[in-house]
C-alpha positions as a Markdown table, in Angstrom:
| # | Residue | x | y | z |
|---|---|---|---|---|
| 1 | Met | 6.8 | 124.5 | 148.2 |
| 2 | Arg | 8.1 | 128.0 | 148.4 |
| 3 | Asp | 11.6 | 128.6 | 149.6 |
| 4 | Glu | 12.0 | 130.1 | 153.1 |
| 5 | Pro | 12.4 | 133.9 | 152.9 |
| 6 | Gly | 16.0 | 135.0 | 153.4 |
| 7 | Ser | 17.3 | 131.4 | 152.8 |
| 8 | Leu | 20.1 | 130.5 | 150.5 |
| 9 | Ala | 17.6 | 128.6 | 148.3 |
| 10 | Glu | 15.6 | 131.9 | 147.9 |
| 11 | Phe | 18.8 | 133.8 | 147.2 |
| 12 | Ala | 19.8 | 131.3 | 144.5 |
| 13 | Asp | 16.4 | 131.4 | 143.0 |
| 14 | Arg | 16.6 | 135.2 | 142.7 |
| 15 | Leu | 19.9 | 134.9 | 141.0 |
| 16 | Arg | 18.6 | 132.4 | 138.5 |
| 17 | Arg | 15.6 | 134.6 | 137.7 |
| 18 | Leu | 17.9 | 137.6 | 137.2 |
| 19 | Arg | 20.0 | 135.5 | 134.7 |
| 20 | Leu | 16.8 | 134.5 | 132.9 |
| 21 | Gly | 15.7 | 138.1 | 132.7 |
| 22 | Ala | 19.1 | 139.0 | 131.2 |
| 23 | Gly | 18.5 | 136.6 | 128.3 |
| 24 | Met | 19.9 | 133.5 | 130.0 |
| 25 | Pro | 23.6 | 134.0 | 129.1 |
| 26 | Ser | 25.8 | 131.0 | 129.5 |
| 27 | Thr | 28.1 | 130.8 | 132.5 |
| 28 | Arg | 31.1 | 131.0 | 130.1 |
| 29 | Ala | 29.6 | 134.2 | 128.6 |
| 30 | Ile | 29.2 | 135.7 | 132.1 |
| 31 | Ala | 32.8 | 134.7 | 133.0 |
| 32 | Ala | 34.1 | 136.4 | 129.8 |
| 33 | Arg | 32.6 | 139.7 | 131.0 |
| 34 | Thr | 34.2 | 139.5 | 134.4 |
| 35 | Gly | 37.4 | 138.5 | 136.2 |
| 36 | Val | 35.6 | 135.4 | 137.6 |
| 37 | Ser | 36.3 | 131.9 | 136.4 |
| 38 | His | 33.7 | 129.8 | 134.6 |
| 39 | Asp | 33.7 | 127.3 | 137.5 |
| 40 | Thr | 33.1 | 130.1 | 140.0 |
| 41 | Val | 30.2 | 131.5 | 138.0 |
| 42 | His | 28.7 | 128.0 | 137.9 |
| 43 | Arg | 29.1 | 127.6 | 141.7 |
| 44 | Val | 27.5 | 130.9 | 142.4 |
| 45 | Phe | 24.3 | 130.0 | 140.5 |
| 46 | Gln | 24.3 | 126.6 | 142.2 |
| 47 | Cys | 25.0 | 127.9 | 145.7 |
| 48 | Asp | 21.8 | 126.4 | 147.2 |
| 49 | Arg | 22.8 | 122.9 | 146.0 |
| 50 | Thr | 26.4 | 123.2 | 147.4 |
| 51 | Asn | 25.0 | 125.0 | 150.5 |
| 52 | Arg | 27.8 | 127.6 | 150.3 |
| 53 | Thr | 27.3 | 131.3 | 150.2 |
| 54 | Pro | 29.3 | 132.9 | 147.4 |
| 55 | Arg | 32.1 | 135.4 | 148.0 |
| 56 | Trp | 30.8 | 139.0 | 147.7 |
| 57 | Glu | 33.6 | 139.9 | 145.2 |
| 58 | Ser | 32.6 | 137.1 | 142.8 |
| 59 | Leu | 28.9 | 137.8 | 143.3 |
| 60 | His | 29.4 | 141.6 | 142.6 |
| 61 | Glu | 31.3 | 140.8 | 139.4 |
| 62 | Ile | 28.4 | 138.6 | 138.2 |
| 63 | Leu | 25.7 | 141.1 | 139.1 |
| 64 | Thr | 27.6 | 143.8 | 137.2 |
| 65 | Ala | 27.9 | 141.5 | 134.2 |
| 66 | Leu | 24.1 | 141.0 | 134.3 |
| 67 | Glu | 23.7 | 144.8 | 134.3 |
| 68 | Val | 22.5 | 145.3 | 137.8 |
| 69 | Thr | 23.1 | 149.0 | 138.5 |
| 70 | Asp | 22.1 | 149.0 | 142.2 |
| 71 | Thr | 23.8 | 146.2 | 144.1 |
| 72 | Gly | 22.9 | 147.5 | 147.5 |
| 73 | Pro | 19.8 | 145.3 | 148.0 |
| 74 | Trp | 21.9 | 142.3 | 146.9 |
| 75 | Arg | 24.6 | 143.2 | 149.4 |
| 76 | Glu | 22.1 | 143.4 | 152.3 |
| 77 | Ala | 20.7 | 140.0 | 151.3 |
| 78 | Trp | 24.2 | 138.6 | 151.1 |
| 79 | Ile | 25.1 | 139.9 | 154.6 |
| 80 | Ala | 21.8 | 138.5 | 156.0 |
| 81 | Leu | 22.8 | 135.0 | 154.7 |
| 82 | His | 25.9 | 135.1 | 156.9 |
| 83 | Glu | 23.8 | 136.0 | 159.9 |
| 84 | Arg | 21.6 | 132.9 | 159.5 |
| 85 | Pro | 22.7 | 129.7 | 161.5 |
| 86 | Ala | 24.5 | 127.1 | 159.4 |
| 87 | Gln | 22.1 | 124.6 | 157.9 |
| 88 | Ala | 22.4 | 120.9 | 158.8 |
| 89 | Gly | 24.7 | 118.9 | 156.7 |
| 90 | Gly | 26.6 | 121.9 | 155.4 |
| 91 | His | 28.0 | 125.3 | 156.0 |
| 92 | Thr | 28.1 | 128.8 | 154.6 |
| 93 | Gly | 31.1 | 130.6 | 153.4 |
| 94 | His | 33.7 | 130.0 | 150.8 |
| 95 | Pro | 35.5 | 126.7 | 151.2 |
| 96 | Thr | 39.0 | 128.1 | 150.8 |
| 97 | Arg | 38.5 | 130.6 | 153.6 |
| 98 | Pro | 38.4 | 130.3 | 157.4 |
| 99 | Ile | 34.8 | 129.6 | 158.4 |
| 100 | His | 32.8 | 132.8 | 158.8 |
| 101 | Pro | 32.9 | 134.0 | 162.5 |
| 102 | Thr | 29.1 | 134.2 | 162.7 |
| 103 | Glu | 28.8 | 130.5 | 162.3 |
| 104 | Leu | 28.6 | 128.0 | 165.1 |
| 105 | Thr | 31.9 | 126.3 | 164.4 |
| 106 | Trp | 34.5 | 129.1 | 164.0 |
| 107 | Pro | 37.4 | 127.1 | 165.5 |
| 108 | Arg | 39.1 | 129.7 | 167.7 |
| 109 | Met | 36.1 | 131.4 | 169.4 |
| 110 | Ala | 33.0 | 129.9 | 171.0 |
| 111 | Arg | 29.7 | 131.2 | 169.6 |
| 112 | Ser | 28.7 | 132.6 | 173.0 |
| 113 | Thr | 32.0 | 134.6 | 173.1 |
| 114 | Tyr | 31.5 | 135.9 | 169.6 |
| 115 | Glu | 28.0 | 136.9 | 170.3 |
| 116 | Arg | 29.2 | 138.9 | 173.4 |
| 117 | Leu | 31.7 | 140.8 | 171.1 |
| 118 | Ala | 28.9 | 141.4 | 168.6 |
| 119 | Arg | 26.7 | 143.0 | 171.2 |
| 120 | Val | 29.3 | 145.7 | 171.8 |
| 121 | Ala | 30.4 | 146.0 | 168.2 |
| 122 | Val | 29.3 | 147.6 | 165.0 |
| 123 | Arg | 29.5 | 146.0 | 161.6 |
| 124 | Arg | 31.3 | 148.3 | 159.2 |
| 125 | Val | 31.8 | 148.1 | 155.4 |
| 126 | Phe | 35.1 | 149.5 | 154.1 |
| 127 | Pro | 35.1 | 150.1 | 150.4 |
| 128 | Ala | 38.1 | 149.0 | 148.3 |
| 129 | Asp | 41.1 | 151.3 | 148.8 |
| 130 | Ser | 39.8 | 152.7 | 152.1 |
| 131 | Val | 42.1 | 152.6 | 155.2 |
| 132 | Leu | 41.1 | 150.5 | 158.2 |
| 133 | Val | 44.0 | 151.6 | 160.4 |
| 134 | Arg | 47.0 | 153.9 | 159.6 |
| 135 | Gln | 50.6 | 153.4 | 160.7 |
| 136 | Gly | 51.6 | 155.5 | 163.7 |
| 137 | Glu | 48.0 | 156.4 | 164.6 |
| 138 | Thr | 46.3 | 155.3 | 167.8 |
| 139 | Ser | 43.1 | 153.4 | 167.2 |
| 140 | Glu | 40.4 | 152.9 | 169.9 |
| 141 | Val | 38.8 | 150.1 | 167.8 |
| 142 | Val | 39.7 | 146.5 | 167.1 |
| 143 | His | 38.5 | 145.1 | 163.8 |
| 144 | Leu | 37.7 | 141.5 | 163.2 |
| 145 | Leu | 37.8 | 140.9 | 159.4 |
| 146 | Glu | 34.6 | 139.0 | 158.5 |
| 147 | Ser | 34.9 | 139.0 | 154.7 |
| 148 | Gly | 37.0 | 140.7 | 152.0 |
| 149 | Val | 40.8 | 141.1 | 151.5 |
| 150 | Ala | 43.0 | 143.7 | 153.1 |
| 151 | Lys | 46.7 | 144.5 | 152.6 |
| 152 | Gln | 49.0 | 145.4 | 155.4 |
| 153 | Phe | 51.7 | 148.0 | 154.5 |
| 154 | Leu | 54.8 | 149.3 | 156.3 |
| 155 | Ser | 55.7 | 152.9 | 155.4 |
| 156 | Ser | 59.4 | 153.8 | 155.1 |
| 157 | Val | 60.9 | 157.2 | 156.2 |
| 158 | Asn | 60.3 | 158.6 | 152.8 |
| 159 | Gly | 56.6 | 157.7 | 152.8 |
| 160 | Ala | 56.9 | 154.7 | 150.4 |
| 161 | Glu | 54.6 | 151.8 | 151.3 |
| 162 | Gln | 56.0 | 148.3 | 151.3 |
| 163 | Leu | 53.6 | 145.3 | 151.4 |
| 164 | His | 54.0 | 143.3 | 154.5 |
| 165 | Asp | 51.1 | 140.8 | 154.5 |
| 166 | Val | 47.7 | 140.0 | 153.0 |
| 167 | Leu | 44.8 | 139.5 | 155.4 |
| 168 | Val | 41.6 | 137.6 | 154.9 |
| 169 | Ser | 38.6 | 136.7 | 157.1 |
| 170 | Gly | 39.3 | 135.7 | 160.7 |
| 171 | Arg | 42.2 | 138.2 | 161.2 |
| 172 | Phe | 42.2 | 140.9 | 163.9 |
| 173 | Ile | 43.3 | 144.4 | 162.9 |
| 174 | Gly | 44.3 | 147.1 | 165.4 |
| 175 | Leu | 45.4 | 145.0 | 168.4 |
| 176 | Glu | 48.5 | 147.1 | 168.9 |
| 177 | Gly | 46.8 | 150.3 | 170.0 |
| 178 | Thr | 49.2 | 152.5 | 168.1 |
| 179 | Ser | 49.3 | 150.8 | 164.7 |
| 180 | Leu | 52.6 | 149.4 | 163.4 |
| 181 | Tyr | 51.1 | 149.2 | 159.9 |
| 182 | Thr | 48.7 | 150.7 | 157.5 |
| 183 | Val | 45.9 | 148.3 | 156.6 |
| 184 | Arg | 44.0 | 149.1 | 153.4 |
| 185 | Ala | 41.0 | 147.2 | 151.9 |
| 186 | Ala | 42.1 | 145.5 | 148.7 |
| 187 | Ala | 38.4 | 144.7 | 148.0 |
| 188 | Glu | 35.3 | 145.7 | 149.9 |
| 189 | Cys | 35.7 | 144.5 | 153.6 |
| 190 | Leu | 33.1 | 143.7 | 156.1 |
| 191 | Thr | 34.4 | 144.0 | 159.7 |
| 192 | Leu | 33.1 | 143.6 | 163.2 |
| 193 | Ser | 34.5 | 146.7 | 164.9 |
| 194 | Ile | 34.8 | 146.5 | 168.7 |
| 195 | Pro | 35.6 | 149.5 | 171.0 |
| 196 | Gly | 39.0 | 149.0 | 172.6 |
| 197 | Thr | 37.8 | 149.1 | 176.2 |
| 198 | Ser | 35.1 | 146.5 | 175.5 |
| 199 | Phe | 37.6 | 144.3 | 173.6 |
| 200 | Arg | 40.1 | 144.4 | 176.5 |
| 201 | Leu | 37.4 | 143.3 | 178.9 |
| 202 | Ala | 36.3 | 140.5 | 176.6 |
| 203 | Ala | 40.0 | 139.4 | 176.1 |
| 204 | Arg | 40.0 | 138.2 | 179.7 |
| 205 | Glu | 37.9 | 135.2 | 178.6 |
| 206 | Pro | 40.0 | 132.2 | 177.5 |
| 207 | Glu | 38.5 | 131.9 | 174.0 |
| 208 | Val | 39.2 | 135.5 | 173.1 |
| 209 | Ala | 42.6 | 135.4 | 174.7 |
| 210 | Asp | 43.4 | 132.3 | 172.6 |
| 211 | Ala | 42.3 | 134.1 | 169.4 |
| 212 | Val | 44.4 | 137.1 | 170.2 |
| 213 | His | 47.4 | 134.9 | 171.0 |
| 214 | His | 46.9 | 133.1 | 167.7 |
| 215 | Glu | 46.8 | 136.4 | 165.8 |
| 216 | Leu | 50.0 | 137.8 | 167.5 |
| 217 | Met | 51.8 | 134.5 | 166.8 |
| 218 | Thr | 50.7 | 134.5 | 163.2 |
| 219 | Gln | 52.2 | 138.0 | 162.8 |
| 220 | Leu | 55.5 | 137.0 | 164.5 |
| 221 | Arg | 55.9 | 133.9 | 162.4 |
| 222 | Trp | 55.2 | 135.8 | 159.2 |
| 223 | Gln | 57.7 | 138.4 | 160.1 |
| 224 | Ala | 60.3 | 135.8 | 160.9 |
| 225 | Phe | 59.5 | 134.0 | 157.6 |
| 226 | Arg | 60.0 | 137.1 | 155.6 |
| 227 | Leu | 63.3 | 138.0 | 157.3 |
| 228 | Gln | 64.8 | 134.5 | 157.6 |
| 229 | Glu | 63.5 | 132.7 | 154.5 |
| 230 | Leu | 62.8 | 135.4 | 151.9 |
| 231 | Arg | 65.5 | 138.0 | 152.6 |
| 232 | Ala | 68.3 | 135.5 | 152.8 |
| 233 | Asn | 67.4 | 133.4 | 149.7 |
| 234 | Pro | 68.2 | 133.9 | 146.0 |
| 235 | Val | 65.6 | 135.9 | 144.1 |
| 236 | Glu | 63.7 | 133.1 | 142.4 |
| 237 | Gln | 63.7 | 130.9 | 145.5 |
| 238 | Ala | 62.5 | 133.9 | 147.6 |
| 239 | Val | 59.7 | 134.6 | 145.1 |
| 240 | Ala | 58.7 | 130.9 | 145.0 |
| 241 | Gly | 58.6 | 130.9 | 148.8 |
| 242 | Ala | 56.5 | 134.1 | 149.1 |
| 243 | Val | 54.0 | 133.1 | 146.4 |
| 244 | Ser | 53.6 | 129.5 | 147.7 |
| 245 | Ala | 53.2 | 130.7 | 151.3 |
| 246 | Leu | 50.5 | 133.2 | 150.3 |
| 247 | Ala | 48.7 | 130.6 | 148.2 |
| 248 | Glu | 48.6 | 128.2 | 151.2 |
| 249 | Arg | 47.6 | 130.9 | 153.7 |
| 250 | Val | 45.0 | 133.0 | 151.7 |
| 251 | Gly | 44.7 | 131.5 | 148.2 |
| 252 | Glu | 41.4 | 130.8 | 146.5 |
| 253 | Gln | 41.0 | 127.5 | 144.6 |
| 254 | Val | 39.9 | 128.2 | 141.0 |
| 255 | Ala | 39.6 | 125.2 | 138.6 |
| 256 | Asp | 43.1 | 123.7 | 138.5 |
| 257 | Ala | 45.0 | 126.6 | 140.1 |
| 258 | Val | 45.2 | 128.6 | 143.3 |
| 259 | Arg | 44.6 | 132.3 | 142.8 |
| 260 | Leu | 46.2 | 134.9 | 145.1 |
| 261 | Pro | 43.7 | 137.4 | 146.3 |
| 262 | Gly | 43.9 | 141.2 | 146.5 |
| 263 | Ser | 45.2 | 141.9 | 142.9 |
| 264 | Leu | 48.8 | 141.8 | 143.9 |
| 265 | Thr | 51.1 | 144.0 | 141.8 |
| 266 | Gln | 54.6 | 143.2 | 140.9 |
| 267 | Arg | 55.8 | 146.3 | 142.9 |
| 268 | Glu | 54.0 | 144.9 | 146.0 |
| 269 | Leu | 55.5 | 141.5 | 145.5 |
| 270 | Ala | 58.9 | 143.0 | 145.1 |
| 271 | Ser | 58.7 | 144.9 | 148.4 |
| 272 | Leu | 57.3 | 141.7 | 150.1 |
| 273 | Thr | 60.4 | 139.7 | 149.0 |
| 274 | Phe | 63.0 | 142.5 | 149.4 |
| 275 | Val | 64.0 | 142.5 | 145.7 |
| 276 | Ser | 63.7 | 145.0 | 142.8 |
| 277 | Arg | 60.8 | 145.3 | 140.4 |
| 278 | Thr | 63.1 | 144.1 | 137.6 |
| 279 | Ala | 64.2 | 141.1 | 139.6 |
| 280 | Ile | 60.6 | 140.1 | 140.4 |
| 281 | Glu | 59.6 | 140.4 | 136.8 |
| 282 | Arg | 62.4 | 138.0 | 135.7 |
| 283 | Ala | 61.6 | 135.6 | 138.5 |
| 284 | Leu | 57.9 | 135.4 | 137.6 |
| 285 | Lys | 58.7 | 134.9 | 134.0 |
| 286 | Ser | 61.0 | 132.0 | 134.9 |
| 287 | Leu | 58.4 | 130.4 | 137.2 |
| 288 | Ser | 55.8 | 130.9 | 134.4 |
| 289 | Arg | 58.1 | 129.1 | 131.9 |
| 290 | Lys | 58.4 | 126.2 | 134.3 |
| 291 | Gly | 54.6 | 125.9 | 134.5 |
| 292 | Leu | 54.5 | 126.8 | 138.1 |
| 293 | Val | 52.5 | 130.1 | 138.0 |
| 294 | Ser | 50.4 | 132.0 | 135.6 |
| 295 | Val | 50.8 | 135.8 | 135.5 |
| 296 | Arg | 48.3 | 138.2 | 134.1 |
| 297 | Tyr | 47.6 | 141.9 | 134.8 |
| 298 | Arg | 47.1 | 142.1 | 138.6 |
| 299 | Ser | 46.4 | 138.4 | 138.7 |
| 300 | Leu | 48.7 | 135.7 | 139.9 |
| 301 | Glu | 47.7 | 132.0 | 139.9 |
| 302 | Val | 49.7 | 129.0 | 141.2 |
| 303 | Lys | 49.5 | 126.1 | 138.8 |
| 304 | Asp | 51.6 | 123.6 | 140.7 |
| 305 | Leu | 51.8 | 124.4 | 144.4 |
| 306 | Ala | 53.7 | 121.3 | 145.4 |
| 307 | Ala | 56.5 | 122.0 | 142.9 |
| 308 | Leu | 56.6 | 125.7 | 143.7 |
| 309 | Arg | 57.0 | 124.9 | 147.4 |
| 310 | Gln | 59.7 | 122.3 | 146.6 |
| 311 | Leu | 61.6 | 125.0 | 144.7 |
| 312 | Ala | 61.3 | 127.4 | 147.7 |
| 313 | Leu | 62.8 | 124.7 | 150.0 |
| 314 | Ala | 66.2 | 124.7 | 148.5 |
| 315 | Pro | 68.9 | 122.6 | 150.3 |
| 316 | Glu | 70.8 | 125.7 | 151.3 |
| 317 | His | 67.9 | 126.9 | 153.5 |
| 318 | Pro | 66.0 | 123.9 | 154.8 |
| 319 | Ser | 63.1 | 124.6 | 157.2 |
| 320 | Ala | 62.4 | 122.3 | 160.1 |
| 321 | Asp | 58.7 | 122.4 | 159.8 |
| 322 | Gly | 58.0 | 123.1 | 156.2 |
| 323 | Gly | 58.7 | 126.8 | 156.5 |
| 324 | Val | 55.2 | 128.1 | 155.9 |
| 325 | Pro | 53.7 | 130.2 | 158.7 |
| 326 | Thr | 50.0 | 129.4 | 158.6 |
| 327 | Pro | 47.3 | 131.4 | 160.4 |
């Protein structure tokens, strides 16, 4: 029996045939050529059995390792998978991310409402390092982030950018009209881009209004968390709070750790927690010695999230609700 054209099963079969044509390298050998873990490589090749579409970032790394020079057709096939209805007994999308908005069960917007937005929107691809919105500029478009990772920056008077937040799928960008932040793609981003006038009309519907309210409250809670929990705390406690909060909000489960997305640099983490680069380096080394995190070049993994969160919640600054603003 042949797999249905455009199905996840056909996609997985293409991947396995590609691997066979490359000499059938082991998953560990493929992982060694990429920044992708062995477990993630294995899950990508078994995506039809787990019924989960792989993340594009991981898939792209694997395709490159298998010497695919033109990933465009693969990208088109990957996008088409997201536009198929969810299969019975399972779902598409990465399990550590909010469910993809094109699916039937995205929790904060009815499918009919999403489809209405889609009819007046354009899907756009933003390459890594490209700007979605720029601070101080007026945007006539609202973006709904469907996949990828974006970083939200606040520019100081001297032009230096300070990291404010990390955004993943399900987040709205550009609601303010005149943007308060610059948002830059940390990895390739796929968005649903909706003209402002059309979005304002759609926002009169309860489901869209609820999603907008949720987005605005998420931004306010994160801002309060940064100012009240991070800025007021000792350096190591502040860093533990920031890293654990990011891991809980946007982290990706990899084997026995949670990886922070977006290739966070120490300079960005320093600006996020209001400390110096030297102080952030010392704090990360201390957390690493305690076995709480693993630090590599542009890679930060949380090894013990519960212990890291406990360190962040020092008695001097208890939080009534656990202190972590979640989207």
